[in-house]
Structure formats: structure tokens, C-alpha cells
VEXVO-963317 format. One line per field, with one value per residue: residue number from 1; residue in one letter; x, y, z of N, C-alpha, C, O in turn. Coordinates in steps of 0.1 Angstrom, whole numbers. Example, Ala and Ser with C-alpha at 12.3 -4.5 7.8 and 13.67 -1.06 7.14 Angstrom:
num [1, 2]
residu [a, s]
n_east [132, 128]
n_north [-57, -22]
n_up [78, 71]
ca_east [123, 137]
ca_north [-45, -11]
ca_up [78, 71]
c_east [132, 129]
c_north [-33, 0]
c_up [78, 79]
o_east [142, 134]
o_north [-33, 11]
o_up [85, 80]
END
This chain:
num [1, 2, 3, 4, 5, 6, 7, 8, 9, 10, 11, 12, 13, 14, 15, 16, 17, 18, 19, 20, 21, 22, 23, 24, 25, 26, 27, 28, 29, 30, 31, 32, 33, 34, 35, 36, 37, 38, 39, 40, 41, 42, 43, 44, 45, 46, 47, 48, 49, 50, 51, 52, 53, 54, 55, 56, 57, 58, 59, 60, 61, 62, 63, 64, 65, 66, 67, 68, 69, 70, 71, 72, 73, 74, 75, 76, 77, 78, 79, 80, 81, 82, 83, 84, 85, 86, 87, 88, 89, 90, 91, 92, 93, 94, 95, 96, 97, 98, 99, 100, 101, 102, 103, 104, 105, 106, 107, 108, 109, 110, 111, 112, 113, 114, 115, 116, 117, 118, 119, 120, 121, 122, 123, 124, 125, 126, 127, 128, 129, 130, 131, 132, 133, 134, 135, 136, 137, 138]
residu [m, d, i, i, r, v, l, v, a, k, p, g, l, d, g, h, d, r, g, a, k, v, v, a, r, g, l, r, d, h, g, f, e, v, i, y, t, g, l, h, q, t, p, e, m, v, v, n, a, v, i, q, e, d, v, d, v, v, g, l, s, i, l, s, g, a, h, i, a, l, v, e, s, i, h, r, m, l, k, g, k, g, i, k, k, p, i, f, v, g, g, i, i, p, g, d, d, a, k, r, l, k, k, m, g, v, m, e, v, f, g, p, g, a, t, i, g, e, i, a, d, r, i, r, e, g, l, k, k, a, k, r, k, t, k, r, p, s]
n_east [-60, -26, -12, -17, 18, 19, 29, 33, 39, 55, 56, 76, 74, 50, 36, 18, 13, -16, -39, -25, -9, -35, -47, -22, -24, -57, -49, -39, -51, -72, -58, -32, -1, 17, 42, 50, 65, 71, 80, 79, 94, 123, 114, 130, 137, 111, 109, 132, 126, 104, 117, 138, 117, 100, 67, 35, 18, 20, 11, 8, 5, -8, -8, 2, -1, 19, 7, 11, 34, 49, 43, 45, 70, 75, 67, 78, 104, 104, 98, 122, 137, 123, 105, 71, 43, 13, -4, -15, -33, -41, -53, -59, -71, -76, -108, -102, -76, -69, -82, -60, -45, -56, -53, -27, -23, -24, -45, -61, -79, -77, -100, -110, -132, -127, -130, -120, -124, -133, -110, -92, -109, -106, -83, -76, -96, -78, -55, -66, -71, -55, -37, -49, -43, -16, -17, -26, -25, -5]
n_north [148, 134, 102, 76, 64, 33, 13, -25, -47, -78, -79, -95, -135, -147, -168, -163, -150, -144, -130, -105, -101, -96, -75, -57, -59, -46, -25, -17, -17, 5, 30, 31, 31, 8, -8, -41, -60, -85, -115, -124, -106, -75, -56, -35, -37, -26, -10, 6, 1, 18, 44, 44, 42, 59, 61, 71, 57, 29, -1, -34, -70, -87, -116, -129, -135, -111, -89, -63, -59, -54, -38, -14, -10, -7, 17, 30, 28, 46, 71, 78, 79, 108, 105, 102, 91, 79, 41, 12, -16, -50, -81, -110, -98, -93, -78, -58, -54, -39, -23, -7, -2, 15, 35, 37, 49, 38, 39, 29, -4, -30, -68, -101, -101, -72, -50, -50, -17, -4, 0, 10, 33, 44, 44, 64, 84, 85, 102, 121, 139, 135, 152, 175, 178, 184, 211, 230, 256, 263]
n_up [-123, -122, -142, -116, -97, -88, -60, -54, -33, -19, 16, 41, 44, 37, 7, -12, -39, -53, -47, -50, -73, -92, -79, -87, -117, -121, -113, -126, -156, -147, -150, -136, -132, -122, -101, -95, -68, -61, -47, -11, -1, 21, 43, 37, 16, 3, 10, -1, -25, -26, -27, -52, -74, -71, -61, -61, -41, -14, -20, 5, 0, 22, 41, 61, 87, 97, 99, 115, 124, 104, 89, 106, 105, 81, 75, 96, 87, 65, 69, 81, 66, 59, 37, 31, 23, 16, 23, 14, 24, 20, 24, 41, 75, 104, 118, 143, 140, 116, 120, 137, 117, 107, 125, 126, 106, 81, 47, 35, 43, 27, 23, 17, -12, -22, -47, -75, -89, -66, -48, -68, -70, -42, -32, -53, -42, -14, -22, -30, -11, 8, -10, -3, 27, 26, 14, 28, 46, 70]
ca_east [-52, -14, -7, -10, 23, 21, 40, 24, 42, 50, 65, 75, 79, 40, 45, 14, 7, -26, -41, -16, -10, -52, -49, -25, -34, -63, -50, -31, -62, -75, -51, -18, 12, 19, 57, 53, 79, 71, 79, 97, 101, 120, 108, 139, 139, 105, 113, 139, 120, 99, 125, 140, 106, 97, 60, 27, 9, 19, 0, 11, -7, 0, -14, 9, -4, 27, 4, 12, 47, 57, 29, 51, 89, 78, 63, 93, 117, 97, 90, 129, 138, 120, 100, 54, 37, -3, 1, -25, -29, -51, -50, -67, -66, -91, -116, -96, -62, -72, -89, -51, -38, -60, -51, -13, -19, -29, -50, -71, -75, -90, -101, -111, -143, -128, -137, -105, -131, -134, -99, -88, -114, -101, -67, -82, -96, -73, -47, -76, -75, -37, -31, -53, -40, -3, -18, -34, -13, 0]
ca_north [142, 126, 91, 74, 51, 24, -6, -36, -56, -86, -84, -110, -147, -151, -168, -166, -137, -146, -113, -94, -101, -99, -66, -51, -59, -49, -16, -11, -18, 12, 34, 26, 26, -8, -18, -46, -63, -100, -123, -123, -88, -72, -40, -24, -40, -22, 9, 10, 5, 32, 54, 40, 39, 75, 61, 79, 58, 18, -14, -41, -77, -97, -131, -146, -127, -102, -75, -50, -58, -54, -17, -5, -14, -1, 28, 38, 31, 61, 81, 75, 81, 114, 98, 105, 79, 66, 33, 5, -30, -61, -96, -109, -87, -88, -61, -49, -55, -35, -9, -3, 1, 27, 42, 42, 58, 36, 52, 20, -17, -41, -76, -106, -91, -61, -51, -31, -2, -1, 2, 22, 51, 46, 49, 80, 96, 89, 106, 135, 142, 140, 165, 184, 178, 192, 216, 236, 266, 253]
ca_up [-127, -131, -139, -102, -98, -74, -57, -48, -25, -9, 23, 51, 45, 28, -7, -19, -41, -63, -50, -46, -85, -97, -79, -94, -127, -121, -112, -144, -166, -147, -159, -129, -130, -113, -97, -86, -63, -62, -33, -1, 0, 36, 44, 35, 4, -1, 16, -18, -40, -28, -31, -65, -88, -69, -66, -53, -32, -12, -15, 9, 3, 36, 43, 68, 97, 101, 88, 119, 124, 91, 86, 109, 101, 64, 84, 104, 78, 52, 79, 89, 56, 54, 29, 32, 7, 21, 20, 15, 28, 13, 30, 54, 82, 115, 125, 148, 139, 106, 123, 147, 110, 99, 138, 122, 91, 71, 44, 34, 44, 15, 28, 3, -13, -24, -65, -82, -86, -53, -46, -79, -61, -24, -32, -54, -31, -6, -24, -31, 5, 15, -16, 4, 39, 30, 4, 38, 55, 87]
c_east [-40, -18, -2, 5, 21, 27, 37, 36, 42, 61, 68, 73, 65, 45, 27, 5, -1, -30, -37, -5, -24, -50, -39, -26, -47, -63, -45, -38, -65, -64, -35, -9, 13, 38, 57, 68, 85, 75, 87, 104, 102, 109, 119, 145, 124, 106, 125, 141, 112, 103, 129, 123, 99, 80, 52, 19, 19, 15, 14, 3, 1, -12, -10, 5, 1, 26, 10, 27, 51, 50, 40, 62, 86, 75, 76, 106, 116, 102, 107, 139, 131, 108, 78, 47, 27, 7, -15, -24, -36, -43, -62, -63, -77, -100, -99, -80, -68, -74, -77, -45, -44, -57, -37, -11, -20, -38, -60, -68, -84, -85, -108, -131, -140, -127, -123, -108, -132, -124, -94, -96, -105, -93, -69, -78, -88, -62, -48, -73, -57, -30, -36, -48, -23, -6, -23, -21, -15, -4]
c_north [132, 114, 83, 60, 49, 12, -13, -45, -64, -91, -100, -122, -154, -154, -169, -151, -136, -132, -102, -91, -93, -81, -55, -46, -48, -29, -13, -12, -5, 28, 36, 28, 12, -11, -33, -58, -74, -103, -119, -107, -86, -60, -31, -25, -26, -7, 15, 12, 12, 43, 51, 44, 55, 73, 66, 67, 36, 4, -29, -50, -85, -103, -134, -138, -114, -89, -59, -53, -54, -44, -11, -7, -5, 14, 37, 35, 41, 71, 87, 92, 97, 117, 98, 100, 77, 52, 23, -8, -37, -78, -98, -110, -88, -73, -53, -48, -39, -21, -1, -2, 10, 37, 46, 50, 52, 37, 40, 4, -29, -56, -87, -98, -80, -58, -41, -22, 2, 6, 9, 37, 45, 46, 68, 90, 98, 107, 122, 144, 144, 152, 176, 190, 188, 209, 231, 245, 260, 264]
c_up [-131, -137, -131, -106, -83, -75, -50, -50, -18, 1, 30, 39, 30, 10, -12, -25, -57, -64, -52, -68, -93, -89, -89, -113, -129, -120, -123, -154, -162, -154, -147, -136, -118, -111, -92, -78, -64, -47, -23, 1, 18, 31, 38, 23, -7, -4, -2, -28, -38, -37, -48, -81, -84, -69, -58, -42, -33, -9, -13, 10, 11, 35, 54, 81, 105, 99, 95, 121, 114, 83, 93, 108, 86, 67, 85, 92, 67, 58, 89, 79, 44, 48, 37, 26, 16, 14, 27, 14, 26, 22, 35, 70, 93, 113, 138, 145, 121, 113, 131, 132, 112, 109, 127, 116, 79, 63, 43, 41, 31, 19, 16, 1, -18, -34, -61, -85, -76, -48, -55, -67, -49, -28, -41, -48, -20, -15, -26, -14, 14, 7, -12, 21, 38, 19, 17, 45, 71, 99]
o_east [-41, -30, 10, 5, 20, 29, 38, 41, 34, 70, 65, 71, 67, 53, 25, -5, 4, -29, -43, 2, -21, -53, -44, -28, -46, -71, -51, -33, -61, -68, -27, -10, 9, 45, 67, 78, 97, 74, 98, 114, 94, 102, 116, 154, 126, 105, 124, 149, 110, 98, 122, 123, 94, 75, 56, 13, 23, 15, 23, -7, 12, -22, -18, 16, -5, 34, 12, 33, 61, 52, 47, 65, 94, 80, 81, 117, 126, 110, 107, 143, 133, 101, 76, 41, 31, 17, -23, -17, -46, -32, -73, -56, -87, -98, -90, -73, -69, -68, -80, -33, -38, -57, -37, -2, -18, -47, -69, -56, -96, -73, -111, -138, -150, -116, -119, -99, -131, -126, -89, -91, -94, -98, -66, -69, -88, -63, -39, -75, -52, -22, -31, -49, -19, 3, -21, -10, -24, -2]
o_north [123, 114, 79, 51, 56, 4, -10, -49, -63, -99, -112, -119, -160, -148, -181, -145, -132, -124, -92, -82, -84, -73, -48, -35, -40, -21, -4, -6, 2, 35, 44, 26, 10, -15, -36, -63, -77, -96, -114, -101, -90, -58, -19, -18, -21, 2, 24, 17, 18, 49, 57, 47, 62, 83, 68, 74, 31, -1, -33, -47, -89, -100, -143, -137, -108, -80, -49, -43, -47, -43, -3, -6, 3, 22, 46, 41, 44, 79, 95, 103, 99, 127, 93, 110, 72, 51, 24, -13, -33, -82, -91, -118, -82, -62, -45, -38, -28, -10, 11, -2, 17, 49, 56, 58, 57, 36, 42, 0, -32, -59, -81, -92, -74, -63, -32, -14, 15, 17, 19, 46, 43, 53, 78, 98, 109, 119, 131, 155, 152, 159, 187, 201, 196, 217, 242, 240, 255, 261]
o_up [-140, -138, -131, -114, -72, -84, -38, -60, -8, -1, 26, 27, 19, 3, -16, -20, -68, -74, -54, -72, -101, -97, -97, -118, -138, -125, -130, -164, -171, -164, -151, -148, -106, -121, -84, -83, -67, -37, -23, 4, 27, 22, 34, 18, -18, -13, -10, -36, -49, -46, -57, -92, -93, -74, -47, -34, -43, 2, -21, 18, 8, 29, 59, 86, 114, 97, 89, 118, 117, 70, 87, 120, 81, 60, 78, 92, 60, 53, 99, 81, 32, 50, 47, 20, 27, 6, 37, 6, 33, 25, 34, 76, 90, 109, 137, 148, 126, 111, 134, 135, 120, 105, 122, 116, 68, 71, 51, 43, 30, 20, 6, 9, -21, -36, -53, -85, -74, -44, -49, -60, -53, -37, -36, -46, -15, -11, -25, -10, 22, 11, -16, 25, 46, 17, 13, 49, 78, 111]
END
């Protein structure tokens, strides 16, 4: 597989970016190409970065409690532009909300304690699954 391009974004007003930076650096160390957008990104800014950077997967770090609304908004905007990119989410996400995010189409939800190796492996697996789905004849 080619080098996987990952966008790591901090949407919303949450100012806690240590986890996002650790994940970004760890994924880079695992052979991914990582674009980190920085703090306080609006959903529009995230979607524009996805388009400009032509990434394979989108990672959202959300600790503000607004994960459902932010993911819905970003997903809707991507869909409106005809862009289908897998999304993974990290942060303090209650179990019921993690299930809801996955039903919305989020590839994976990572909480505290997820290792970088686990995150890298799940992203690779998720992208392989997504490729297999798109290759199936209709």
C-alpha cells in the first residue's frame, strides 16, 4: 500500500491538543504522512483541508463534548461535496456516543489508552475494508 495521508484536526473550541499532537507524531513514526491543522478548526476549515491535502483518512480529536455535532457537520459537508473519506475520532467519548458515531459511519473511535500501534493498525485495516467495498461490483 502507498503511504497513507492522514489529516489530524482539532475541530471546535477545545484547546487541548496534546493528544492530537501525540497521535500525529506517532502516526508519522509509523510511516504515515500526517497533516496537522492546529487548534480551533471550524468544520468548513477541516473540509477545506481534506480537499486541499487530498488525504486518505480524517482524524478528529475532540474533547469538548461536541463530538456528535462536529462529526455530523463535517460528514455532511464532505458528502455535499461528493467526498467520501473515512473518519476516525479520538477523545473522551462516552460509550453510547461512540456507538452512535460508528452508526453515523465513523471508522473508529479511540479513547484514552489506545496505543499508537493500535491506531495505526486500525486505520490500515479500515482503509483496506473501504477499498474492498468500493471494488465490489454493484
